[in-house]
C-alpha positions as CSV (number, residue, x, y, z in Angstrom):
1,X,101.1,108.1,90.5
2,X,104.2,110.1,91.1
3,X,104.3,112.6,93.9
4,X,100.9,111.7,95.4
5,X,100.6,112.0,99.2
6,X,97.6,111.0,101.3
7,X,96.7,112.4,104.7
8,X,94.4,109.8,106.3
9,X,91.8,111.4,108.6
10,X,89.8,109.4,111.1
11,X,86.0,110.0,111.4
12,X,84.2,108.6,114.4
13,X,80.5,108.1,115.2
14,X,78.9,107.1,118.4
15,X,75.6,105.2,118.8
16,X,73.0,106.0,121.4
17,X,69.4,104.7,121.9
18,X,66.6,106.9,120.7
19,X,65.1,107.1,124.1
20,X,68.3,108.7,125.4
21,X,67.4,111.6,123.1
22,X,63.7,111.5,124.2
23,X,62.6,109.5,121.2
24,X,64.2,111.6,118.5
25,X,62.7,110.8,115.1
26,X,64.1,113.6,112.9
27,X,67.8,114.4,112.2
28,X,69.6,117.3,113.8
29,X,72.6,119.4,112.8
30,X,74.6,120.8,115.6
31,X,77.3,123.5,115.0
32,X,80.7,122.7,116.6
33,X,81.3,125.6,119.1
34,X,84.0,127.9,118.0
35,X,83.8,127.0,114.3
36,X,81.9,128.4,111.3
37,X,81.9,125.4,109.0
38,X,81.9,122.2,111.1
39,X,78.7,120.5,112.2
40,X,77.7,117.4,114.1
41,X,75.0,115.2,112.5
42,X,72.5,113.4,114.6
43,X,70.7,110.8,112.5
44,X,68.0,108.4,113.7
45,X,68.2,105.0,112.1
46,X,64.6,103.8,112.4
47,X,65.6,100.8,114.6
48,X,65.8,102.5,117.9
49,X,69.4,103.7,117.4
50,X,70.8,107.2,116.6
51,X,74.2,107.8,115.0
52,X,76.0,110.9,116.1
53,X,79.1,112.1,114.3
54,X,81.5,112.7,113.1
55,X,85.0,113.7,114.1
56,X,88.0,114.7,111.9
57,X,91.3,113.7,113.4
58,X,94.7,113.1,111.7
59,X,95.4,109.4,111.5
60,X,99.2,109.4,111.6
61,X,101.4,106.3,111.7
62,X,100.6,102.8,110.4
63,X,97.1,102.3,108.9
64,X,95.1,99.8,110.9
65,X,92.9,97.2,109.2
66,X,90.0,98.4,111.5
67,X,90.2,102.0,112.7
68,X,89.1,102.3,116.4
69,X,87.4,105.4,118.0
70,X,89.4,107.1,120.7
71,X,88.1,108.1,124.1
72,X,88.9,111.7,123.2
73,X,86.8,111.6,120.1
74,X,83.8,110.1,121.9
75,X,84.1,112.8,124.6
76,X,84.2,115.5,121.9
77,X,81.1,114.2,120.3
78,X,79.3,114.0,123.6
79,X,80.4,117.6,124.4
80,X,79.1,119.0,121.1
81,X,75.9,117.0,121.3
82,X,75.4,118.3,124.9
83,X,75.7,121.9,123.8
84,X,72.4,121.5,121.9
85,X,70.4,119.6,124.5
86,X,68.9,120.5,127.8
87,X,69.7,117.0,129.2
88,X,73.3,115.9,128.9
89,X,74.2,112.6,127.2
90,X,76.7,110.7,129.3
91,X,79.5,108.2,128.4
92,X,77.3,105.5,129.9
93,X,74.6,106.3,127.3
94,X,77.0,105.4,124.4
95,X,76.0,101.9,123.4
96,X,78.4,101.7,120.4
97,X,81.0,103.5,118.4
98,X,82.7,103.1,115.0
99,X,85.3,104.8,112.9
100,X,86.6,105.0,109.4
101,X,89.4,106.7,107.5
102,X,89.2,109.4,104.8
103,X,91.9,109.1,102.2
104,X,92.5,112.8,101.8
105,X,94.7,114.1,99.0
106,X,97.4,116.2,100.7
107,X,97.9,118.9,98.1
108,X,98.6,121.6,100.7
109,X,101.3,120.2,103.1
110,X,100.8,121.2,106.7
111,X,97.1,122.0,106.3
112,X,94.8,120.7,109.0
113,X,92.7,117.7,107.9
114,X,89.5,119.7,108.5
115,X,90.6,122.1,105.8
116,X,91.7,119.6,103.2
117,X,89.3,119.2,100.3
118,X,87.2,116.0,100.1
119,X,87.3,116.2,96.3
120,X,88.8,113.3,94.5
121,X,91.5,113.4,91.8
122,X,92.2,111.2,88.8
123,X,95.9,110.9,88.0
124,X,97.7,109.2,85.2
125,X,101.3,108.1,85.5
126,X,103.9,108.2,82.7
127,X,103.4,104.6,82.0
128,X,99.6,105.0,81.7
129,X,98.4,103.7,85.0
130,X,95.2,105.5,86.1
131,X,94.9,106.2,89.8
132,X,92.0,107.8,91.7
133,X,92.7,109.2,95.1
134,X,90.8,111.2,97.7
135,X,87.0,111.4,97.5
136,X,84.5,109.8,99.9
137,X,81.9,107.0,99.9
138,X,79.0,109.3,99.1
139,X,80.5,110.2,95.8
140,X,81.7,106.7,94.8
141,X,79.6,106.6,91.6
142,X,81.0,109.9,90.2
143,X,84.5,108.7,91.2
144,X,84.0,105.5,89.3
145,X,82.7,107.4,86.2
146,X,85.7,109.7,86.2
147,X,88.2,106.9,86.7
148,X,86.7,104.8,83.8
149,X,86.5,107.8,81.5
150,X,90.2,108.5,82.2
151,X,91.2,104.9,81.5
152,X,89.2,104.9,78.3
153,X,90.9,108.1,77.2
154,X,94.4,106.9,78.0
155,X,94.0,103.6,76.1
156,X,92.1,105.2,73.2
157,X,89.2,102.9,73.7
158,X,85.8,103.6,72.0
159,X,82.9,103.7,74.3
160,X,79.6,105.6,74.6
161,X,78.9,108.3,77.2
162,X,78.6,107.1,80.8
163,X,75.1,106.2,81.9
164,X,76.0,106.3,85.6
165,X,74.2,109.5,86.4
166,X,70.9,108.1,84.9
167,X,71.2,104.5,86.2
168,X,69.1,103.9,89.3
169,X,70.6,101.8,92.1
170,X,69.3,98.2,92.6
171,X,65.9,98.4,94.2
172,X,65.2,102.0,93.4
173,X,61.6,102.7,92.2
174,X,59.0,105.5,92.3
175,X,57.2,106.0,95.6
176,X,53.8,104.8,94.3
177,X,55.3,101.6,93.1
178,X,57.1,101.0,96.5
179,X,53.8,101.8,98.3
180,X,52.1,99.1,96.3
181,X,54.6,96.3,97.1
182,X,53.3,93.3,99.0
183,X,56.1,93.0,101.6
184,X,56.7,94.1,105.2
185,X,57.4,97.8,105.5
186,X,60.9,97.3,106.9
187,X,61.9,95.3,103.8
188,X,60.5,97.9,101.5
189,X,62.4,100.7,103.3
190,X,65.7,98.7,103.2
191,X,65.5,96.9,99.9
192,X,63.1,98.9,97.8
193,X,61.7,97.0,94.8
194,X,63.5,93.8,95.8
195,X,61.5,93.5,99.0
196,X,59.0,91.0,97.6
197,X,61.9,88.7,96.7
198,X,63.0,88.7,100.4
199,X,59.4,88.2,101.6
200,X,59.2,85.1,99.3
201,X,62.0,83.5,101.2
202,X,59.7,83.3,104.2
203,X,56.9,81.5,102.3
204,X,58.3,78.0,103.1
205,X,59.6,79.1,106.5
206,X,57.4,81.8,108.1
207,X,59.8,82.1,111.0
208,X,62.2,83.9,108.7
209,X,59.7,86.8,108.6
210,X,60.1,87.3,112.4
211,X,62.8,89.4,114.1
212,X,66.0,87.5,114.5
213,X,66.0,88.4,118.2
214,X,63.2,90.0,120.2
215,X,63.8,93.7,120.4
216,X,65.9,93.9,117.2
217,X,64.2,94.8,113.9
218,X,66.3,92.6,111.6
219,X,64.2,89.8,110.1
220,X,65.5,86.3,109.3
221,X,65.0,86.8,105.6
222,X,67.6,89.5,105.7
223,X,70.1,87.0,106.8
224,X,69.2,84.6,104.1
225,X,69.4,87.4,101.5
226,X,72.8,88.5,102.8
227,X,74.1,85.0,102.2
228,X,72.4,84.2,98.9
229,X,72.7,87.6,97.2
230,X,75.1,89.9,99.1
231,X,78.1,87.7,99.5
232,X,78.1,87.2,103.2
233,X,80.3,84.2,104.1
234,X,80.0,84.1,107.9
235,X,78.2,85.5,111.0
236,X,80.6,88.5,111.1
237,X,79.7,89.5,107.6
238,X,76.0,89.4,108.5
239,X,76.3,91.1,111.9
240,X,78.9,93.7,111.1
241,X,78.6,94.5,107.4
242,X,75.1,93.7,106.1
243,X,72.8,94.4,109.0
244,X,75.0,96.5,111.3
245,X,73.7,94.7,114.4
246,X,77.3,94.4,115.5
247,X,77.6,98.2,116.1
248,X,76.2,97.6,119.5
249,X,78.2,95.0,121.4
250,X,75.3,93.8,123.6
251,X,73.0,93.4,120.6
252,X,75.7,91.5,118.7
253,X,76.1,89.1,121.6
254,X,72.4,88.4,121.8
255,X,72.0,88.1,118.0
256,X,75.0,86.0,117.2
257,X,73.6,82.6,118.1
258,X,70.4,83.2,116.1
259,X,72.5,84.4,113.1
260,X,74.7,81.3,113.3
261,X,71.6,79.1,113.5
262,X,70.0,80.7,110.5
263,X,73.1,80.8,108.3
264,X,73.1,77.1,107.4
265,X,69.4,77.2,106.4
266,X,69.9,80.5,104.5
267,X,72.8,79.0,102.6
268,X,70.7,76.1,101.2
269,X,70.0,76.4,97.5
């Protein structure tokens, strides 16, 4: 669309082990000192890891394929986290870090990225091309609905009202139904109503119902499911994008051989 300008903003998280935070099991929200509307989120993941984030830094210059956290951002997160704890978390306690870019719509030139709205906008060019900009991952379904509604309107297509807001995600089910599923708890927590389908993959190969590597909670059936049903093509897909083992470099190194050994078996139809 004409006249659209984006201001990419980098958001970084760090990863620490739960024992570093004395076995934290509930999330925390920590106010950023000197601000009234910025907070740090401390989120336990249920696998012995805790995510701490996130930053909001202008990402000027060329856009990288894979954004990388900076030492300054990691230090900032540690400082803010330390302001709420009686025991400091040190740089050596950080076992992983990851970053992403927010595609902020720069409607107010010169504004700090922290003050730019995270709302999305649907724009239509003179030749009828519909573009959606801004937004964030957590609102992707509403963004998709608005973009499709706009495209239908521009082309004059007949369609019923969107069902997105009433359509559950794959695996969603009522709590009583989930509690009654015959599948390991980890699979129910991660895959919902699809958990029995994953458990069934281990009927012919019980080893797939064991952790991939001792000390890591990911089960072998999750690797098989990633290949058969989630489009994983190689070990990197499984480690970095389906299971998130790869967020911790040392865990990735330990798990990779097991993942590569399981992938050929998982890919068998």
